[in-house]
C-alpha positions as CSV (number, residue, x, y, z in Angstrom):
1,M,-15.1,-8.0,18.9
2,G,-17.0,-6.1,16.2
3,K,-16.0,-5.1,12.8
4,P,-13.4,-2.3,12.5
5,L,-15.0,1.0,11.5
6,I,-13.0,2.7,8.7
7,G,-13.5,6.4,8.0
8,I,-13.2,7.6,4.4
9,L,-12.5,11.3,3.9
10,A,-15.5,12.3,1.8
11,L,-14.7,15.9,0.9
12,Q,-14.0,15.2,-2.8
13,G,-12.8,12.3,-4.9
14,D,-13.6,8.6,-5.2
15,F,-14.6,7.9,-1.6
16,R,-17.6,5.9,-2.7
17,E,-15.4,3.3,-4.4
18,H,-13.3,2.9,-1.3
19,R,-16.5,2.4,0.8
20,I,-17.7,-0.4,-1.5
21,M,-14.3,-2.1,-1.3
22,I,-14.2,-1.9,2.5
23,D,-17.7,-3.4,2.7
24,R,-16.6,-6.1,0.4
25,C,-13.7,-6.9,2.8
26,G,-16.2,-7.4,5.6
27,A,-15.4,-4.2,7.6
28,A,-17.7,-1.2,8.2
29,A,-17.1,2.2,6.5
30,R,-18.3,5.7,7.3
31,D,-17.9,8.8,5.2
32,I,-16.0,11.5,7.1
33,R,-17.1,15.1,6.4
34,L,-16.3,16.8,9.8
35,P,-13.1,16.6,11.9
36,R,-14.9,15.4,15.0
37,Q,-16.0,12.3,13.2
38,L,-12.4,11.0,13.3
39,E,-12.7,10.2,17.0
40,E,-15.3,7.5,16.1
41,V,-13.2,5.4,13.6
42,D,-10.5,2.8,13.8
43,G,-8.7,3.7,10.5
44,L,-8.8,6.3,7.8
45,I,-8.6,6.3,4.0
46,M,-7.6,9.4,2.1
47,P,-9.0,8.8,-1.4
48,G,-7.9,9.8,-4.9
49,G,-9.3,13.0,-6.4
50,E,-8.0,16.5,-7.1
51,S,-5.3,17.2,-4.6
52,T,-5.4,21.0,-4.9
53,T,-9.2,21.0,-4.2
54,M,-8.8,18.5,-1.4
55,T,-6.1,20.6,0.2
56,K,-8.3,23.7,0.2
57,L,-11.2,21.8,1.7
58,M,-9.1,20.2,4.4
59,I,-7.8,23.6,5.4
60,E,-11.2,25.2,5.2
61,Y,-12.9,22.6,7.4
62,G,-10.1,22.3,9.9
63,F,-9.0,18.8,9.1
64,V,-5.2,19.3,8.9
65,D,-4.2,19.2,12.6
66,E,-6.9,16.6,13.3
67,V,-5.6,14.2,10.6
68,R,-2.1,14.6,11.8
69,R,-3.2,13.7,15.3
70,F,-5.0,10.7,13.9
71,C,-1.9,9.6,12.1
72,A,0.2,10.0,15.3
73,S,-2.3,7.8,17.3
74,G,-1.1,4.7,15.5
75,R,-4.4,3.9,13.8
76,P,-3.9,2.8,10.2
77,V,-4.2,5.4,7.5
78,F,-4.3,4.6,3.7
79,G,-3.8,7.3,1.1
80,T,-4.3,6.6,-2.7
81,C,-3.2,8.9,-5.5
82,A,-4.2,12.4,-4.3
83,G,-4.3,11.0,-0.8
84,A,-0.6,10.0,-1.2
85,I,0.2,13.6,-2.2
86,L,-1.6,15.0,1.0
87,L,0.2,12.6,3.3
88,A,3.7,13.0,1.8
89,D,6.4,15.0,3.5
90,R,7.5,16.7,0.3
91,V,5.8,17.7,-3.0
92,R,8.2,18.6,-5.6
93,E,6.1,21.5,-7.1
94,N,5.6,23.4,-3.9
95,G,8.0,22.1,-1.2
96,R,6.4,20.8,2.0
97,G,3.4,18.4,1.9
98,L,0.2,19.3,3.6
99,L,0.3,16.7,6.3
100,G,4.0,15.5,6.1
101,V,3.4,12.2,7.9
102,I,5.4,9.8,5.6
103,D,9.0,10.4,4.6
104,I,8.5,10.4,0.8
105,A,8.7,13.1,-2.0
106,V,6.1,13.0,-4.7
107,V,5.8,14.5,-8.2
108,R,2.2,15.2,-9.2
109,N,0.8,13.9,-12.5
110,A,4.2,12.3,-13.2
111,Y,2.8,9.7,-15.7
112,G,0.9,12.3,-17.7
113,R,-2.6,13.6,-18.0
114,Q,-5.9,11.7,-18.1
115,L,-5.1,10.3,-21.6
116,A,-2.0,8.7,-20.2
117,S,-3.9,6.5,-17.7
118,R,-2.7,2.9,-17.7
119,E,-2.9,-0.5,-16.1
120,A,0.1,-2.5,-14.8
121,A,0.6,-5.9,-13.2
122,L,2.4,-5.3,-9.9
123,T,4.3,-7.7,-7.8
124,I,3.5,-6.7,-4.2
125,A,5.8,-8.1,-1.5
126,A,3.0,-8.3,1.1
127,L,0.4,-10.0,-1.1
128,D,0.0,-13.6,-2.1
129,N,-1.8,-15.1,-5.1
130,G,0.1,-13.4,-8.0
131,P,0.3,-9.9,-9.5
132,F,-2.1,-7.1,-8.6
133,R,-3.7,-5.3,-11.5
134,A,-3.0,-1.6,-10.7
135,I,-4.8,1.3,-12.4
136,F,-2.9,4.6,-12.7
137,I,-5.0,7.8,-13.4
138,R,-3.1,11.1,-13.4
139,A,-0.8,9.3,-10.9
140,P,1.9,10.9,-8.8
141,M,5.3,9.4,-8.6
142,I,7.3,8.8,-5.5
143,D,10.8,9.8,-6.4
144,E,12.4,9.6,-3.0
145,A,11.7,7.5,0.1
146,G,13.5,7.9,3.4
147,P,15.0,5.1,5.5
148,P,11.8,4.6,7.6
149,V,9.8,3.8,4.6
150,E,9.2,0.1,3.5
151,I,8.7,-0.2,-0.3
152,L,6.2,-2.9,-1.0
153,S,6.0,-2.5,-4.8
154,R,7.6,-0.7,-7.7
155,Y,6.5,0.2,-11.3
156,Q,9.1,1.2,-13.9
157,G,11.6,1.5,-11.1
158,A,9.6,3.9,-8.9
159,P,7.9,3.0,-5.6
160,V,4.1,2.8,-6.0
161,L,3.0,1.2,-2.7
162,V,4.9,2.1,0.4
163,R,4.4,1.9,4.2
164,Q,5.8,3.8,7.1
165,N,4.6,2.4,10.5
166,N,0.8,2.8,10.4
167,I,0.7,4.9,7.1
168,L,0.2,3.1,3.8
169,V,0.4,5.0,0.5
170,A,-0.4,3.9,-3.1
171,T,0.0,6.0,-6.2
172,F,-2.5,3.8,-8.0
173,H,-6.2,3.2,-7.5
174,P,-6.8,-0.3,-5.8
175,E,-10.4,0.7,-5.2
176,L,-11.2,0.7,-8.9
177,T,-10.5,-3.0,-9.4
178,D,-12.3,-6.2,-8.3
179,D,-9.2,-7.2,-6.3
180,A,-9.6,-6.5,-2.6
181,R,-6.1,-7.6,-1.5
182,V,-4.6,-4.2,-0.9
183,H,-7.5,-3.1,1.2
184,E,-7.3,-6.4,3.1
185,Y,-3.7,-5.6,3.8
186,F,-4.6,-2.2,5.0
187,L,-7.3,-3.7,7.3
188,S,-4.7,-6.0,8.8
189,M,-2.7,-3.1,10.0
190,N,-3.6,-2.2,13.6
191,G,-2.5,-0.4,16.7
192,R,0.1,-3.1,17.5
193,D,2.2,-1.6,14.8
194,K,2.4,1.7,16.7
195,G,6.0,2.7,17.4
196,L,7.6,0.1,15.2
197,Q,10.4,1.4,13.0
198,Q,10.5,0.1,9.4
199,H,14.0,0.2,7.9
200,D,13.5,-2.2,5.1
201,S,13.8,-0.5,1.7
202,F,15.2,-1.3,-1.7
203,P,18.0,0.8,-3.0
């Protein structure tokens, strides 16, 4: 059995850093610039970047319905920062999220502008070997998570790493560190998770 092939949406944002991290984990990565390329990959990463620009490009290039179908297929999907905003069901500033595939509500730039970027040591329930050094850059905040969502980590009381079935979302940038554990966790998610209902969440 060969390496899993992970597609990384490469319309805008820090897709190169995710590619480097996936390579470091021993999987294969491919930049995705056309919707038909989604048929060829075993998982998908939606990177950080500028969510408004990414939204416009996804609509322009016909990605919206194709990514929704990909998410419904049970293959693992990982959204970081702007990717989390695109995957969310609700965005506080404008109502419905673009893709609406995970039962969370997000607030854009909740921790402030670029100058308010920060690092934090996170305890992540699914990871061994101590805290994870998380980098927040113009990060969104998850201010509501529905019953199907499993909360894997919090920062200042708010969820920052969550999972619903095959969808994993981080409001921070694990690809900007030297720690591959979050990406390794993503790679451990597979089609066997399809159809499982996650009801574990913290109050």
